[in-house]
A tleap script that builds the chain and sets N, CA, C and O, in Angstrom:
source leaprc.protein.ff14SB
mol = sequence {
  NMET THR LEU VAL TYR VAL GLY SER ARG SER
  ALA ARG PHE GLU ILE PHE ALA ARG ALA ARG
  SER ALA SER TYR PHE LYS ARG ILE ALA PRO
  MET LEU ALA LEU PRO SER PRO ALA ASP MET
  ALA ALA LEU LEU ASP ASN PHE GLY LYS GLY
  THR GLY LEU TYR LEU PRO SER TRP SER TYR
  TYR SER LEU SER PRO HIE GLU LEU MET GLY
  SER ASP LYS ILE GLY THR ILE CALA
}
set mol.1.N position { 2.251 -0.583 26.222 }
set mol.1.CA position { 2.207 0.376 26.160 }
set mol.1.C position { 0.773 1.140 26.545 }
set mol.1.O position { -0.333 0.943 26.042 }
set mol.2.N position { 1.159 2.105 27.632 }
set mol.2.CA position { -0.531 2.211 27.996 }
set mol.2.C position { -0.726 3.788 27.966 }
set mol.2.O position { -0.036 4.806 27.915 }
set mol.3.N position { -2.050 3.412 28.028 }
set mol.3.CA position { -2.433 4.900 27.317 }
set mol.3.C position { -1.761 5.803 28.864 }
set mol.3.O position { -1.303 6.906 28.566 }
set mol.4.N position { -1.697 5.561 29.921 }
set mol.4.CA position { -1.661 6.386 31.028 }
set mol.4.C position { 0.194 6.951 31.202 }
set mol.4.O position { 0.517 8.006 31.749 }
set mol.5.N position { 1.030 6.100 30.682 }
set mol.5.CA position { 2.182 6.694 30.159 }
set mol.5.C position { 1.991 7.687 28.861 }
set mol.5.O position { 2.137 8.895 29.047 }
set mol.6.N position { 1.699 7.244 27.674 }
set mol.6.CA position { 1.626 8.249 26.822 }
set mol.6.C position { 0.288 9.697 27.154 }
set mol.6.O position { -0.060 10.504 26.292 }
set mol.7.N position { 0.123 9.686 27.610 }
set mol.7.CA position { -1.063 10.845 28.308 }
set mol.7.C position { 0.681 11.729 29.232 }
set mol.7.O position { 1.325 12.745 28.971 }
set mol.8.N position { 0.764 11.025 29.931 }
set mol.8.CA position { 1.916 11.612 30.559 }
set mol.8.C position { 3.328 12.015 30.753 }
set mol.8.O position { 4.028 12.249 31.738 }
set mol.9.N position { 3.522 12.016 29.316 }
set mol.9.CA position { 4.802 12.153 28.857 }
set mol.9.C position { 4.809 12.392 27.284 }
set mol.9.O position { 3.962 11.894 26.543 }
set mol.10.N position { 5.971 13.299 26.798 }
set mol.10.CA position { 5.576 14.097 24.905 }
set mol.10.C position { 6.856 13.004 24.631 }
set mol.10.O position { 6.491 12.557 23.543 }
set mol.11.N position { 7.948 12.398 24.899 }
set mol.11.CA position { 9.121 11.523 24.576 }
set mol.11.C position { 8.480 10.233 23.683 }
set mol.11.O position { 7.329 9.815 23.556 }
set mol.12.N position { 9.710 9.833 23.161 }
set mol.12.CA position { 9.621 8.524 22.244 }
set mol.12.C position { 10.021 7.553 23.631 }
set mol.12.O position { 10.649 7.942 24.617 }
set mol.13.N position { 9.315 5.823 23.328 }
set mol.13.CA position { 9.690 5.345 24.009 }
set mol.13.C position { 10.896 5.109 23.593 }
set mol.13.O position { 11.433 5.380 22.519 }
set mol.14.N position { 11.514 4.270 25.078 }
set mol.14.CA position { 12.896 4.056 25.371 }
set mol.14.C position { 13.128 3.107 24.216 }
set mol.14.O position { 14.313 3.299 23.945 }
set mol.15.N position { 12.797 2.456 23.623 }
set mol.15.CA position { 13.504 1.272 22.876 }
set mol.15.C position { 13.362 1.464 21.828 }
set mol.15.O position { 13.878 0.683 21.028 }
set mol.16.N position { 12.524 2.697 21.310 }
set mol.16.CA position { 13.203 3.670 19.275 }
set mol.16.C position { 14.140 4.574 20.132 }
set mol.16.O position { 15.277 4.761 19.699 }
set mol.17.N position { 13.789 5.117 21.240 }
set mol.17.CA position { 15.308 6.185 21.604 }
set mol.17.C position { 16.460 5.877 20.910 }
set mol.17.O position { 17.097 6.612 20.156 }
set mol.18.N position { 16.737 4.412 21.308 }
set mol.18.CA position { 18.045 3.482 21.921 }
set mol.18.C position { 18.019 3.313 20.288 }
set mol.18.O position { 19.148 3.261 19.802 }
set mol.19.N position { 16.612 3.191 19.078 }
set mol.19.CA position { 16.821 2.599 18.045 }
set mol.19.C position { 17.664 3.215 16.743 }
set mol.19.O position { 17.874 2.752 15.622 }
set mol.20.N position { 18.266 5.145 17.738 }
set mol.20.CA position { 18.481 5.741 16.594 }
set mol.20.C position { 20.089 5.302 15.727 }
set mol.20.O position { 20.616 5.700 14.688 }
set mol.21.N position { 20.506 4.197 16.886 }
set mol.21.CA position { 21.610 3.365 16.808 }
set mol.21.C position { 21.221 2.442 15.608 }
set mol.21.O position { 20.384 1.560 15.798 }
set mol.22.N position { 21.686 2.577 14.613 }
set mol.22.CA position { 21.844 1.430 13.722 }
set mol.22.C position { 22.188 0.414 14.216 }
set mol.22.O position { 21.845 -0.496 13.461 }
set mol.23.N position { 22.773 -0.029 15.232 }
set mol.23.CA position { 23.711 -1.742 15.157 }
set mol.23.C position { 22.136 -2.083 16.274 }
set mol.23.O position { 21.550 -3.165 16.247 }
set mol.24.N position { 21.673 -0.800 17.243 }
set mol.24.CA position { 20.274 -1.767 18.678 }
set mol.24.C position { 19.234 -1.577 17.382 }
set mol.24.O position { 18.213 -2.101 17.828 }
set mol.25.N position { 19.002 -1.245 16.393 }
set mol.25.CA position { 17.999 -1.278 15.082 }
set mol.25.C position { 17.879 -2.866 15.183 }
set mol.25.O position { 16.967 -3.497 15.717 }
set mol.26.N position { 19.317 -3.496 14.374 }
set mol.26.CA position { 19.260 -4.505 14.249 }
set mol.26.C position { 19.119 -5.845 14.908 }
set mol.26.O position { 19.003 -7.037 14.626 }
set mol.27.N position { 19.210 -4.799 16.221 }
set mol.27.CA position { 19.004 -6.028 17.253 }
set mol.27.C position { 17.276 -6.207 17.666 }
set mol.27.O position { 16.558 -7.187 17.863 }
set mol.28.N position { 17.169 -5.485 17.670 }
set mol.28.CA position { 15.507 -5.244 18.218 }
set mol.28.C position { 14.881 -5.584 16.841 }
set mol.28.O position { 13.806 -6.083 17.174 }
set mol.29.N position { 14.934 -5.604 15.429 }
set mol.29.CA position { 14.124 -5.931 13.807 }
set mol.29.C position { 13.312 -7.161 13.888 }
set mol.29.O position { 12.170 -7.352 13.468 }
set mol.30.N position { 14.390 -8.232 14.718 }
set mol.30.CA position { 13.866 -9.220 14.832 }
set mol.30.C position { 12.289 -9.737 15.108 }
set mol.30.O position { 11.447 -10.353 14.455 }
set mol.31.N position { 12.380 -9.053 16.633 }
set mol.31.CA position { 11.505 -8.924 17.390 }
set mol.31.C position { 10.448 -7.930 16.696 }
set mol.31.O position { 9.277 -8.295 16.593 }
set mol.32.N position { 10.829 -6.772 16.256 }
set mol.32.CA position { 9.609 -5.809 15.332 }
set mol.32.C position { 9.512 -6.754 14.061 }
set mol.32.O position { 9.955 -5.942 13.250 }
set mol.33.N position { 9.322 -7.578 13.512 }
set mol.33.CA position { 8.866 -8.196 12.357 }
set mol.33.C position { 9.180 -7.117 10.787 }
set mol.33.O position { 8.571 -7.069 9.719 }
set mol.34.N position { 10.636 -6.220 11.398 }
set mol.34.CA position { 10.414 -5.096 10.272 }
set mol.34.C position { 11.683 -5.446 10.285 }
set mol.34.O position { 12.165 -5.512 11.415 }
set mol.35.N position { 12.786 -5.834 8.909 }
set mol.35.CA position { 14.022 -5.652 8.373 }
set mol.35.C position { 14.881 -4.340 8.256 }
set mol.35.O position { 16.108 -4.284 8.186 }
set mol.36.N position { 14.026 -3.344 8.249 }
set mol.36.CA position { 14.774 -1.912 7.698 }
set mol.36.C position { 13.689 -0.771 8.449 }
set mol.36.O position { 12.470 -0.909 8.558 }
set mol.37.N position { 14.342 0.133 8.820 }
set mol.37.CA position { 14.115 1.965 8.996 }
set mol.37.C position { 13.164 2.032 8.123 }
set mol.37.O position { 12.081 2.230 8.674 }
set mol.38.N position { 13.095 1.940 6.853 }
set mol.38.CA position { 12.018 1.941 5.819 }
set mol.38.C position { 10.938 0.978 5.788 }
set mol.38.O position { 9.855 1.408 5.392 }
set mol.39.N position { 11.018 -0.314 6.146 }
set mol.39.CA position { 10.517 -0.724 6.640 }
set mol.39.C position { 9.225 -0.157 7.582 }
set mol.39.O position { 8.092 -0.008 7.124 }
set mol.40.N position { 9.596 0.122 8.936 }
set mol.40.CA position { 8.804 0.743 9.447 }
set mol.40.C position { 8.086 1.990 8.888 }
set mol.40.O position { 6.864 2.056 8.757 }
set mol.41.N position { 8.541 2.504 8.722 }
set mol.41.CA position { 7.976 4.457 7.685 }
set mol.41.C position { 7.213 3.741 7.445 }
set mol.41.O position { 6.105 3.854 7.968 }
set mol.42.N position { 7.500 2.686 6.533 }
set mol.42.CA position { 5.947 2.177 5.303 }
set mol.42.C position { 4.934 2.106 5.937 }
set mol.42.O position { 3.897 2.644 5.550 }
set mol.43.N position { 5.054 1.189 7.430 }
set mol.43.CA position { 3.571 1.119 7.831 }
set mol.43.C position { 2.698 1.606 8.948 }
set mol.43.O position { 1.553 1.455 9.375 }
set mol.44.N position { 3.914 2.336 9.239 }
set mol.44.CA position { 3.309 3.559 9.920 }
set mol.44.C position { 3.038 4.684 8.790 }
set mol.44.O position { 3.470 5.736 9.261 }
set mol.45.N position { 2.738 4.812 8.060 }
set mol.45.CA position { 2.059 5.571 7.388 }
set mol.45.C position { 1.146 4.925 6.204 }
set mol.45.O position { 0.783 5.446 5.150 }
set mol.46.N position { 0.880 3.549 6.746 }
set mol.46.CA position { -0.262 3.239 5.914 }
set mol.46.C position { -1.457 3.301 7.215 }
set mol.46.O position { -2.575 2.797 7.104 }
set mol.47.N position { -1.063 3.878 8.196 }
set mol.47.CA position { -2.177 3.348 9.197 }
set mol.47.C position { -3.335 5.178 8.578 }
set mol.47.O position { -3.206 6.386 8.382 }
set mol.48.N position { -4.272 4.125 8.552 }
set mol.48.CA position { -5.684 4.884 8.395 }
set mol.48.C position { -5.783 5.630 7.214 }
set mol.48.O position { -6.190 6.780 7.049 }
set mol.49.N position { -5.222 4.559 6.178 }
set mol.49.CA position { -5.394 5.174 5.107 }
set mol.49.C position { -6.251 3.985 3.672 }
set mol.49.O position { -6.224 3.918 2.443 }
set mol.50.N position { -6.921 3.242 4.825 }
set mol.50.CA position { -7.956 2.030 3.658 }
set mol.50.C position { -7.324 0.563 3.833 }
set mol.50.O position { -7.724 -0.476 3.308 }
set mol.51.N position { -5.881 0.796 4.985 }
set mol.51.CA position { -4.979 0.051 4.655 }
set mol.51.C position { -5.688 -1.834 5.962 }
set mol.51.O position { -5.293 -2.995 6.069 }
set mol.52.N position { -7.030 -0.843 6.712 }
set mol.52.CA position { -6.886 -2.437 7.840 }
set mol.52.C position { -6.125 -1.521 9.139 }
set mol.52.O position { -6.911 -1.356 10.073 }
set mol.53.N position { -5.326 -1.161 9.270 }
set mol.53.CA position { -4.573 -0.480 10.182 }
set mol.53.C position { -4.824 1.077 10.813 }
set mol.53.O position { -4.226 2.025 10.304 }
set mol.54.N position { -5.777 1.280 11.990 }
set mol.54.CA position { -6.214 1.998 12.575 }
set mol.54.C position { -5.580 2.361 14.035 }
set mol.54.O position { -5.174 1.537 14.853 }
set mol.55.N position { -5.585 3.230 14.122 }
set mol.55.CA position { -4.845 4.303 15.802 }
set mol.55.C position { -5.622 3.525 16.640 }
set mol.55.O position { -6.480 2.880 16.037 }
set mol.56.N position { -5.595 3.396 17.714 }
set mol.56.CA position { -6.864 2.994 18.787 }
set mol.56.C position { -7.475 4.638 19.308 }
set mol.56.O position { -6.783 5.614 19.597 }
set mol.57.N position { -8.207 4.585 19.305 }
set mol.57.CA position { -8.653 6.421 19.624 }
set mol.57.C position { -9.594 6.293 21.039 }
set mol.57.O position { -10.140 5.206 21.224 }
set mol.58.N position { -9.781 7.286 21.960 }
set mol.58.CA position { -10.701 7.628 22.913 }
set mol.58.C position { -11.061 9.264 22.919 }
set mol.58.O position { -10.404 10.304 22.871 }
set mol.59.N position { -11.914 9.048 22.972 }
set mol.59.CA position { -12.191 10.405 23.655 }
set mol.59.C position { -11.539 11.389 23.184 }
set mol.59.O position { -10.525 11.889 23.672 }
set mol.60.N position { -12.172 11.745 22.090 }
set mol.60.CA position { -11.269 12.854 20.516 }
set mol.60.C position { -9.823 12.362 20.955 }
set mol.60.O position { -9.007 13.121 20.430 }
set mol.61.N position { -9.233 11.454 21.662 }
set mol.61.CA position { -7.658 11.579 21.598 }
set mol.61.C position { -7.538 10.169 21.186 }
set mol.61.O position { -8.230 9.178 21.413 }
set mol.62.N position { -5.843 10.480 20.131 }
set mol.62.CA position { -5.452 9.520 19.283 }
set mol.62.C position { -4.121 9.274 19.545 }
set mol.62.O position { -3.614 10.327 19.931 }
set mol.63.N position { -3.228 8.275 19.511 }
set mol.63.CA position { -2.120 8.088 19.741 }
set mol.63.C position { -1.177 8.818 18.294 }
set mol.63.O position { -1.815 9.255 17.336 }
set mol.64.N position { -0.130 8.850 18.308 }
set mol.64.CA position { 1.559 9.121 17.260 }
set mol.64.C position { 1.894 8.146 17.055 }
set mol.64.O position { 1.654 7.852 18.226 }
set mol.65.N position { 2.188 7.424 16.736 }
set mol.65.CA position { 2.535 6.472 16.522 }
set mol.65.C position { 4.150 7.652 15.823 }
set mol.65.O position { 5.132 7.556 16.559 }
set mol.66.N position { 4.243 8.110 15.225 }
set mol.66.CA position { 5.330 8.171 14.169 }
set mol.66.C position { 6.186 9.135 15.733 }
set mol.66.O position { 7.402 8.968 15.638 }
set mol.67.N position { 5.945 9.720 16.582 }
set mol.67.CA position { 5.862 11.123 17.676 }
set mol.67.C position { 6.263 10.128 18.566 }
set mol.67.O position { 7.381 10.253 19.066 }
set mol.68.N position { 5.289 8.756 18.991 }
set mol.68.CA position { 5.980 7.803 20.042 }
set mol.68.C position { 7.404 6.982 19.738 }
set mol.68.O position { 8.348 6.702 20.477 }
set mol.69.N position { 7.182 6.760 18.544 }
set mol.69.CA position { 8.611 6.152 18.027 }
set mol.69.C position { 9.872 7.245 17.851 }
set mol.69.O position { 11.058 7.320 18.173 }
set mol.70.N position { 9.110 7.855 17.309 }
set mol.70.CA position { 10.440 9.014 17.160 }
set mol.70.C position { 10.663 8.273 15.749 }
set mol.70.O position { 11.626 7.506 15.783 }
set mol.71.N position { 10.080 8.321 14.683 }
set mol.71.CA position { 10.248 6.928 13.140 }
set mol.71.C position { 11.043 7.835 12.036 }
set mol.71.O position { 11.119 7.357 10.904 }
set mol.72.N position { 11.698 9.231 12.308 }
set mol.72.CA position { 12.312 9.714 11.466 }
set mol.72.C position { 13.736 9.110 11.922 }
set mol.72.O position { 14.450 8.429 11.186 }
set mol.73.N position { 13.975 9.393 12.982 }
set mol.73.CA position { 15.923 9.304 13.828 }
set mol.73.C position { 15.707 8.092 13.950 }
set mol.73.O position { 16.304 7.863 15.002 }
set mol.74.N position { 15.149 6.860 13.527 }
set mol.74.CA position { 15.401 4.943 13.468 }
set mol.74.C position { 16.800 5.200 12.409 }
set mol.74.O position { 16.953 5.734 11.311 }
set mol.75.N position { 17.477 4.675 13.154 }
set mol.75.CA position { 18.554 4.071 12.244 }
set mol.75.C position { 19.588 5.193 11.602 }
set mol.75.O position { 20.387 5.043 10.677 }
set mol.76.N position { 19.308 6.361 12.395 }
set mol.76.CA position { 20.174 7.367 11.549 }
set mol.76.C position { 21.613 7.556 12.221 }
set mol.76.O position { 22.434 8.309 11.697 }
set mol.77.N position { 21.917 6.800 13.480 }
set mol.77.CA position { 23.000 6.761 14.054 }
set mol.77.C position { 23.953 5.574 13.535 }
set mol.77.O position { 23.458 4.476 13.280 }
set mol.78.N position { 25.099 5.775 13.408 }
set mol.78.CA position { 25.955 4.279 12.697 }
set mol.78.C position { 26.851 3.536 14.012 }
set mol.78.O position { 27.513 2.518 13.810 }
savepdb mol mol.pdb
quit
């Protein structure tokens, strides 16, 4: 992921857009070390809550992993 890419787009990254399919998510889950979409949601919810996970930021800008991953849509298509 590059900040140049993120700055010019408001859409999800392609790998996560494809992960709307439950079968595609199962194929990429080992790469992410997250066995289920619920585990991914739990990880994303822990950012910035004193868990040691922090989002990169620069000049008052920050990334939105929920938006870039479309975490609410992952695994929703059978």
